[in-house]
C-alpha positions as CSV (number, residue, x, y, z in Angstrom):
1,X,-30.0,20.0,-42.5
2,X,-28.5,23.4,-41.8
3,X,-29.0,22.7,-38.0
4,X,-26.7,19.8,-38.3
5,X,-23.9,21.8,-40.0
6,X,-22.1,22.7,-36.7
7,X,-22.8,19.3,-35.1
8,X,-20.4,17.3,-37.0
9,X,-17.7,19.9,-36.9
10,X,-17.7,19.6,-33.1
11,X,-17.7,15.8,-33.1
12,X,-15.0,15.5,-35.7
13,X,-12.5,17.5,-33.7
14,X,-13.3,16.6,-30.1
15,X,-11.0,13.6,-29.8
16,X,-8.2,15.1,-31.8
17,X,-5.2,13.3,-33.3
18,X,-3.7,10.8,-30.9
19,X,-0.2,10.7,-32.3
20,X,-0.1,12.3,-35.8
21,X,2.6,12.4,-38.4
22,X,5.9,13.9,-37.1
23,X,5.2,16.2,-34.1
24,X,1.7,17.1,-35.4
25,X,-1.0,16.7,-32.7
26,X,-4.1,18.9,-33.5
27,X,-4.1,19.4,-37.3
28,X,-4.5,23.2,-36.6
29,X,-8.4,23.3,-37.1
30,X,-10.2,26.6,-37.9
31,X,-13.7,25.2,-38.0
32,X,-15.0,27.5,-35.2
33,X,-15.0,30.4,-37.7
34,X,-18.1,28.8,-39.3
35,X,-20.1,28.5,-36.1
36,X,-23.4,30.5,-36.2
37,X,-23.7,33.7,-34.0
38,X,-21.5,34.2,-31.0
39,X,-19.9,31.1,-29.6
40,X,-17.2,29.9,-27.1
41,X,-15.8,26.5,-26.5
42,X,-13.3,24.7,-24.2
43,X,-11.8,21.2,-24.8
44,X,-9.6,18.6,-23.2
45,X,-8.1,15.5,-24.6
46,X,-5.9,12.8,-23.2
47,X,-3.9,10.1,-25.0
48,X,-2.4,6.9,-23.7
49,X,0.3,5.5,-26.0
50,X,1.5,1.9,-26.1
51,X,4.8,2.2,-27.9
52,X,7.5,-0.5,-27.6
53,X,10.2,-2.0,-29.7
54,X,13.2,-4.4,-29.8
55,X,16.9,-3.8,-30.6
56,X,18.3,-5.2,-33.8
57,X,22.0,-4.7,-34.5
58,X,25.3,-6.7,-34.3
59,X,26.0,-4.5,-31.2
60,X,23.3,-6.5,-29.5
61,X,22.7,-9.8,-31.3
62,X,20.4,-11.2,-28.6
63,X,18.3,-8.1,-28.7
64,X,16.6,-6.3,-25.8
65,X,13.1,-5.0,-25.4
66,X,12.7,-1.2,-25.0
67,X,9.7,-1.4,-22.7
68,X,6.9,1.2,-23.2
69,X,8.5,4.4,-24.4
70,X,5.3,6.3,-25.1
71,X,4.3,8.8,-22.4
72,X,0.6,9.8,-21.8
73,X,0.0,13.3,-22.9
74,X,-2.9,15.8,-22.4
75,X,-4.1,18.6,-24.7
76,X,-6.2,21.7,-24.0
77,X,-8.0,23.9,-26.4
78,X,-10.3,26.9,-26.5
79,X,-12.0,29.2,-29.0
80,X,-14.2,32.2,-29.3
81,X,-16.1,33.4,-32.3
82,X,-18.3,36.5,-32.9
83,X,-20.0,38.1,-35.9
84,X,-18.9,41.7,-36.3
85,X,-21.6,42.4,-38.8
86,X,-23.6,40.4,-41.5
87,X,-20.4,39.8,-43.6
88,X,-17.5,39.9,-41.2
89,X,-16.7,37.4,-38.4
90,X,-13.8,37.1,-35.9
91,X,-12.4,34.1,-34.1
92,X,-9.7,33.5,-31.6
93,X,-8.4,29.9,-31.3
94,X,-6.0,28.4,-28.7
95,X,-4.5,24.9,-29.4
96,X,-1.3,22.9,-28.7
97,X,-0.3,21.9,-32.2
98,X,3.1,20.3,-31.8
99,X,4.6,18.0,-29.2
100,X,6.5,14.8,-28.3
101,X,6.7,12.7,-25.1
102,X,9.1,9.8,-25.4
103,X,11.0,8.0,-22.6
104,X,13.2,4.9,-23.1
105,X,13.5,3.1,-19.8
106,X,17.1,2.6,-18.6
107,X,16.1,-1.0,-17.8
108,X,15.0,-1.7,-21.4
109,X,16.9,-1.2,-24.6
110,X,20.7,-1.5,-24.4
111,X,21.0,0.7,-27.5
112,X,18.6,3.5,-26.6
113,X,17.9,3.1,-22.8
114,X,17.9,6.5,-21.1
115,X,17.0,8.5,-24.3
116,X,14.2,10.9,-23.7
117,X,12.4,13.7,-25.6
118,X,9.8,16.2,-24.4
119,X,8.4,19.2,-26.3
120,X,5.4,21.4,-25.7
121,X,3.7,24.1,-27.7
122,X,1.0,26.7,-27.3
123,X,-0.6,28.6,-30.2
124,X,-3.1,31.4,-30.6
125,X,-4.7,32.1,-33.9
126,X,-6.7,35.2,-34.7
127,X,-8.9,34.9,-37.7
128,X,-11.3,37.1,-39.8
129,X,-13.9,35.7,-42.2
130,X,-15.5,37.8,-44.9
131,X,-18.7,36.5,-46.6
132,X,-19.2,37.8,-50.1
133,X,-22.6,36.1,-50.2
134,X,-24.3,32.9,-48.8
135,X,-21.9,30.7,-50.8
136,X,-18.4,32.3,-51.0
137,X,-16.2,33.5,-48.2
138,X,-12.5,34.0,-47.4
139,X,-10.7,33.7,-44.1
140,X,-7.3,34.6,-42.8
141,X,-5.3,35.9,-39.9
142,X,-2.1,35.6,-37.9
143,X,-0.8,32.8,-35.6
144,X,1.5,33.1,-32.7
145,X,3.1,30.0,-31.2
146,X,5.6,29.2,-28.4
147,X,7.7,26.0,-28.2
148,X,10.2,24.6,-25.8
149,X,11.6,21.2,-25.0
150,X,14.4,18.9,-23.8
151,X,16.2,16.0,-25.3
152,X,18.5,13.5,-23.7
153,X,20.5,10.9,-25.8
154,X,21.8,7.8,-24.1
155,X,22.5,4.1,-24.8
156,X,25.0,2.3,-27.0
157,X,23.6,3.7,-30.2
158,X,25.0,7.1,-29.1
159,X,28.4,5.7,-27.9
160,X,30.2,7.9,-30.5
161,X,29.0,11.0,-28.6
162,X,31.8,12.2,-26.3
163,X,31.0,10.7,-22.9
164,X,28.2,8.6,-24.4
165,X,25.4,10.9,-23.0
166,X,24.1,14.2,-24.3
167,X,21.4,16.6,-23.2
168,X,20.1,19.7,-24.8
169,X,17.6,22.1,-23.3
170,X,15.6,24.0,-25.9
171,X,14.5,27.3,-24.3
172,X,11.1,28.7,-25.1
173,X,10.8,30.8,-28.2
174,X,7.7,32.6,-29.7
175,X,7.2,33.4,-33.3
176,X,4.5,34.5,-35.8
177,X,3.0,32.9,-38.9
178,X,-0.1,33.5,-41.0
179,X,-3.2,31.6,-42.2
180,X,-5.3,32.2,-45.3
181,X,-8.2,30.3,-46.9
182,X,-11.4,30.2,-48.9
183,X,-14.7,28.4,-48.5
184,X,-17.7,27.5,-50.6
185,X,-21.1,26.6,-49.0
186,X,-24.6,25.5,-50.0
187,X,-26.5,25.9,-46.7
188,X,-29.7,24.2,-48.0
189,X,-27.8,20.8,-48.2
190,X,-25.3,21.5,-45.4
191,X,-22.5,21.5,-48.0
192,X,-19.2,23.3,-47.1
193,X,-15.7,22.9,-48.6
194,X,-13.0,25.0,-46.9
195,X,-9.3,25.2,-48.1
196,X,-6.9,26.6,-45.5
197,X,-3.1,27.3,-45.8
198,X,-0.9,27.7,-42.7
199,X,2.5,29.2,-43.2
200,X,5.7,27.7,-41.7
201,X,6.9,29.5,-38.6
202,X,10.6,30.0,-37.9
203,X,12.0,29.8,-34.3
204,X,15.3,31.0,-33.1
205,X,16.0,28.8,-30.1
206,X,18.6,29.3,-27.4
207,X,20.1,26.0,-26.4
208,X,22.0,24.6,-23.4
209,X,24.1,21.7,-24.6
210,X,25.6,19.3,-22.0
211,X,28.0,16.3,-22.6
212,X,28.1,14.2,-19.5
213,X,31.5,12.7,-20.2
214,X,33.1,15.8,-21.8
215,X,32.2,18.9,-19.8
216,X,34.7,20.9,-21.8
217,X,32.2,20.7,-24.7
218,X,29.3,22.1,-22.7
219,X,28.0,25.4,-24.1
220,X,25.1,27.8,-24.6
221,X,24.4,27.9,-28.3
222,X,21.5,28.7,-30.6
223,X,19.8,27.2,-33.7
224,X,17.0,28.0,-36.1
225,X,14.1,25.6,-36.5
226,X,10.9,25.8,-38.6
227,X,7.5,24.2,-38.0
228,X,5.9,23.0,-41.2
229,X,3.6,24.8,-43.7
230,X,0.4,22.9,-44.2
231,X,-2.8,22.8,-46.3
232,X,-6.1,21.6,-44.9
233,X,-9.1,20.7,-47.1
234,X,-12.2,20.1,-45.1
235,X,-15.6,19.2,-46.5
236,X,-19.1,18.1,-45.5
237,X,-22.4,17.6,-47.3
238,X,-25.8,16.3,-46.4
239,X,-26.6,12.9,-47.9
240,X,-30.0,12.2,-46.3
241,X,-32.3,13.7,-43.8
242,X,-30.2,14.5,-40.6
243,X,-27.3,12.6,-42.1
244,X,-23.9,14.2,-43.1
245,X,-20.9,12.9,-44.9
246,X,-17.7,14.7,-43.8
247,X,-13.9,14.4,-44.3
248,X,-10.7,16.1,-45.0
249,X,-7.2,16.0,-46.4
250,X,-4.2,17.6,-44.6
251,X,-0.7,18.0,-46.1
252,X,2.2,19.0,-43.8
253,X,5.8,19.6,-44.9
254,X,7.4,18.1,-41.8
255,X,10.7,17.7,-43.7
256,X,11.5,21.4,-43.0
257,X,11.6,20.7,-39.3
258,X,15.2,20.2,-38.2
259,X,16.9,20.7,-34.9
260,X,20.7,20.8,-35.3
261,X,22.5,21.9,-32.1
262,X,25.8,23.5,-32.9
263,X,28.1,21.4,-30.6
264,X,26.4,18.1,-31.4
265,X,26.3,18.8,-35.1
266,X,23.5,16.4,-36.1
267,X,19.8,16.6,-36.8
268,X,17.7,15.3,-33.9
269,X,14.3,15.3,-35.6
270,X,14.6,14.0,-39.3
271,X,10.9,13.9,-40.3
272,X,9.1,13.2,-43.6
273,X,6.2,15.0,-45.2
274,X,2.7,13.5,-44.8
275,X,-0.9,13.4,-46.1
276,X,-3.7,12.7,-43.6
277,X,-7.1,11.6,-44.9
278,X,-10.3,11.6,-42.9
279,X,-13.7,10.2,-44.0
280,X,-16.8,9.9,-41.7
281,X,-20.5,10.0,-41.3
282,X,-22.6,11.9,-38.8
283,X,-26.3,11.6,-37.9
284,X,-28.7,13.6,-35.7
285,X,-30.9,11.2,-33.8
286,X,-33.2,13.9,-32.3
287,X,-33.1,17.6,-31.2
288,X,-30.6,16.7,-28.4
289,X,-28.5,13.8,-29.5
290,X,-26.1,13.3,-32.5
291,X,-23.3,10.9,-33.2
292,X,-20.4,10.4,-35.7
293,X,-18.0,7.7,-36.9
294,X,-14.8,8.5,-38.8
295,X,-11.8,6.7,-40.3
296,X,-8.4,8.3,-40.5
297,X,-5.3,7.3,-42.5
298,X,-1.9,9.1,-42.4
299,X,0.5,8.4,-45.3
300,X,4.1,9.4,-44.7
301,X,6.7,9.9,-47.4
302,X,10.0,8.0,-47.4
303,X,11.0,4.7,-45.8
304,X,10.3,3.5,-42.3
305,X,13.7,4.7,-40.9
306,X,12.8,7.3,-38.3
307,X,14.2,9.3,-35.4
308,X,14.2,7.4,-32.1
309,X,12.4,10.5,-30.7
310,X,9.3,9.9,-33.0
311,X,9.4,6.1,-33.6
312,X,6.3,5.7,-35.7
313,X,5.6,5.9,-39.5
314,X,2.0,6.9,-40.3
315,X,-1.1,5.4,-38.7
316,X,-4.7,4.3,-39.1
317,X,-7.4,5.3,-36.7
318,X,-11.1,5.0,-36.0
319,X,-13.0,7.7,-34.1
320,X,-16.4,7.7,-32.5
321,X,-18.1,10.9,-31.3
322,X,-21.3,11.7,-29.5
323,X,-23.0,15.1,-28.9
324,X,-25.7,16.4,-26.5
325,X,-27.3,19.8,-27.0
326,X,-29.6,21.5,-24.5
327,X,-30.6,25.1,-25.1
328,X,-27.4,27.1,-25.7
329,X,-25.1,24.5,-24.2
330,X,-23.4,21.7,-26.2
331,X,-21.4,18.8,-24.8
332,X,-19.4,16.6,-27.1
333,X,-17.3,13.6,-26.3
334,X,-15.1,11.3,-28.5
335,X,-12.9,8.3,-28.3
336,X,-10.3,7.3,-30.8
337,X,-8.2,4.2,-31.4
338,X,-5.0,4.6,-33.4
339,X,-2.9,1.8,-34.9
340,X,0.6,3.3,-35.1
341,X,2.6,2.5,-38.2
342,X,5.7,0.2,-37.9
343,X,9.0,1.9,-37.9
344,X,12.7,1.4,-37.3
345,X,14.5,3.8,-34.9
346,X,17.6,4.9,-36.8
347,X,19.8,7.5,-35.1
348,X,22.1,9.0,-37.7
349,X,20.5,6.7,-40.3
350,X,21.7,3.6,-38.6
351,X,18.8,1.1,-37.9
352,X,18.9,0.0,-34.3
353,X,15.4,-0.8,-32.9
354,X,12.2,-2.2,-34.5
355,X,8.8,-0.8,-33.5
356,X,5.9,-2.9,-34.4
357,X,2.2,-3.5,-33.5
358,X,1.8,-0.3,-31.4
359,X,-1.3,1.7,-30.7
360,X,-2.8,4.6,-28.8
361,X,-6.2,5.4,-27.3
362,X,-7.5,9.0,-27.0
363,X,-10.5,10.5,-25.2
364,X,-11.7,14.0,-25.7
365,X,-14.4,16.3,-24.2
366,X,-15.6,19.6,-25.5
367,X,-18.1,22.1,-24.0
368,X,-19.5,24.8,-26.3
369,X,-21.9,27.7,-25.6
370,X,-23.9,29.9,-28.0
371,X,-24.8,33.4,-26.8
């Protein structure tokens, strides 16, 4: 059973979140710190999003379809872990935890056509793990992340903005946070429960605000934005020979994430806190092949009124993973189908566009090497 401990961890993470709550994309995993010996991995995931809605206000009584506003996005990840001695281990993790890719075609929605949002992030986490004995350990470290993006507001829903069109460029900023956690294990039955806290990280962004119809308002400004604190509880346990039950709970305080440009004077993000639940089963078929199946549910606080820049409210997903191991090399692949929660795009709290029956498909590949 101990041999299977690392197997499910790789399968569970390989296909990653397709479009998680708020701007959350990876769930900020730290599972590599529990790998045995020296280990390195590289991963890639791609997500195709089918996200469309219909206008619904008296400004447009006949309604108009938005067309597909979800943009395909890719994610890269990497990690390195090494035992410094029998009790102390070190890990370095690269991921892209936050992001958004939304584009309302100008030929679609009359209320939101031309509105776009793009944000990217890169994060490096340095972790240490100290084992008191075979069962108890603590882990912690620092996290550095960079974020940048661009938002464009257009369409009749934003007619109150001077000139009716607004653009803000969010220049890249880097900032530090921290991570701390504790784990309990029973290696004989492949049991492990790990609780990890990630701090919020505060960014001071320089902005370039542009009003197309009122250039006198154009200005270089600044604002402070936080990415959320979060708590991850991950567990796994053997339930039969070569069979593992695994899962997790993630809480993220997305409500602290605001973006209020000085000249525009309104929050462009407006997110709610969320819990994400995962439950799955993994099985080793032989010395080379293993597989896993998991179900994921994201429960988001508040009503279904959301920002047009993130027009979903929770989700349900199913994820299938497969793993092949030969000598020191491990190749894992996963596919995930996500049913995105229905939502109403509501700029400034004014409901304008319904989003229903949308989904996303993700594919991920991970290569790991023990040395």
